[in-house]
N, C-alpha and C positions, 0 to 999 in steps of 0.2 A: 549388360542391360539391366538385369535385376537390381544390381548395386545402384546404377544411375536412377532407376525409378524409385528405389527405396530413398535415396538422397533427396530426390526431387519432392517426394512426399514429406519427408522430415522437414525440409525448408518451408513447404506450404504450411504445414501445422505450426511450425515455429512462428511464421509470419502472422498467422491467423491469432495465435495466442498472444504475441506481442502487441498486435493491434488493439486487442482487448485491454492489455495492461497500460497502454499509452493513453487511452481514453480518460482514465480516471484522473491522473494528474493534469492532463490537458484541460479537462472540464473545470478542474478546481481553479486552474490559472485564468481561465476565461471568466469564471463566476466572480473570483475575488477582484479581478481587474474591473469588471462591471460595477461591483460594490464601491471600489475606490473612486472611480469615475463619477458615480452618481451621488457620492458623498465627499467631493473634493474638499469642501470647507471644514469637514470634521477630521481635524488632524490625527486624533487617536484612532478613529476607524480606518483611515487610510493607511496608518502605520501597521495596523494589525492585519489588514489585507495585504500589504506589501510582505509582511513576515510570512503569511501563509502562501503567497505566490513564490516567495523564495524557497519555501520547504518543498513545494509541489515541483517547482522547475528543477530542483536538485535531484529529486527522485526521477523526473522525465529524463534528465541528462544521463543518469545511470542506466536507464533502460535503453536509451539510443546507443550508449557505449556497447551495451550487451548486444545489440542487433549488429553493430558494426563489426563486432568480433565473432561473427557467425562461424568463422573457420574453426574456432574452438569446439563448437558443436558438432560440425562436420566430422572433425577429427575424434569425436568422442571424449573431448578433454574440457568439459565444462568445469571451470575452476570455481570451487567454494572457497571463499576467503573470509575466515572468520575474524571478526574484530570486536573489541569491546563495545557493547551497546547498553544503554539504559532503557529497560522495558517501558518505563514511563514515557520517555521521549519517542520511542517507537510508536506507542499508542497515541501519543498526542499528534504525531506526523500523520498517521494513518486517519485520524479524526479530521485533521486539517484537509487531507486530500479527498475524503469522502463526503464531507459536510455539504458542499454545494450540490453534489449529486443527489443527495437525500433531500435537501431543501427544495431543489427543483420539482421533486414528486411530493412535497409536503409530507415528507416521512421524518419522524423523529428519530435521530440517531444518537444512540447512547454509548459511550466507550468508557471503560474503567480498568484500572489495573490496581486495586486496592490490597493493602495488607500484604504486600511482597516484602518478605524479610531479606530477600537477595535479589534486588532489582537489577543488578548488572550481570550481563550474560556475554558470552562469546558466540557470535552467530554471523552468517553472511547477511550483511545489511540489505542489499538489493533483493535477494531471494526471500528473506524473511518478509519485507515489506510486500513483495509481489503477492506471496501466499495469502497474507492477511487482507490485502486490498482486493484480491479476486474474491475471497469469501464474502467480504462486506459488500462489494459492488454487485455480485450476484444476489445477495439477499435484497439489496436495495432494487435491483432490477425486477425481481419477482414479487415484491411487497406491493400491495395496492396503495394508491395515494391515501394519506392520512394514517397509514400504518406506522409501525415501530420496528426499528432494527437495533439489537443490542449486541455489543461485542465486549467481552471481558477476558481478562488474563488473570489466572490465580496460580499462586505457588501451591503445589500439592504435596511436596517432600522437603525435608531438610537436606542440606548439602551432605553427600557422601562421595568421598574422593573427589571433591570438586564439582560434582554433578548434581543438578537440581531439576526436578520435574515440574513443568508448568503445564496447566491446561488452558487451551485457548477456545473460546466458545462463541459462536455466532447464533443469535436467535432472532428470528422474525415472525411476523404473524400472517 
């Protein structure tokens, strides 16, 4: 009985967290679809919106796949799959998915990853994006309209045995 209750509680917490994670890319998809529809005659703007929709929908698909594989979590076998990632592309993708949420609240969103000597890393793409998106979306959520949210990544060490240390910072007012 205790194990069943614990499992039920874990599922509830997982679904609560995932519903939060799903909102950010979904809001981006809706926002950029509206932009494209409202500016249908502006080919470059529509193309840019479609690119942002593609990035956001790709992240959303990964989240949905994660939900569908809940059995991994129940079995305590959540798999971390490190793949080569470009930190600049990760930051750009996070900006793309968070921008419309910030814009809806008239919040300035600034993201940067300047001066990275080693911008390529091995990390689990889905979970890396989830962590960063949660930090930024919470900052946006709790920042008053007209405020600012800044996200930055900086490299704070040189490689030692293939390991580099980065600092990821979210700042809001």
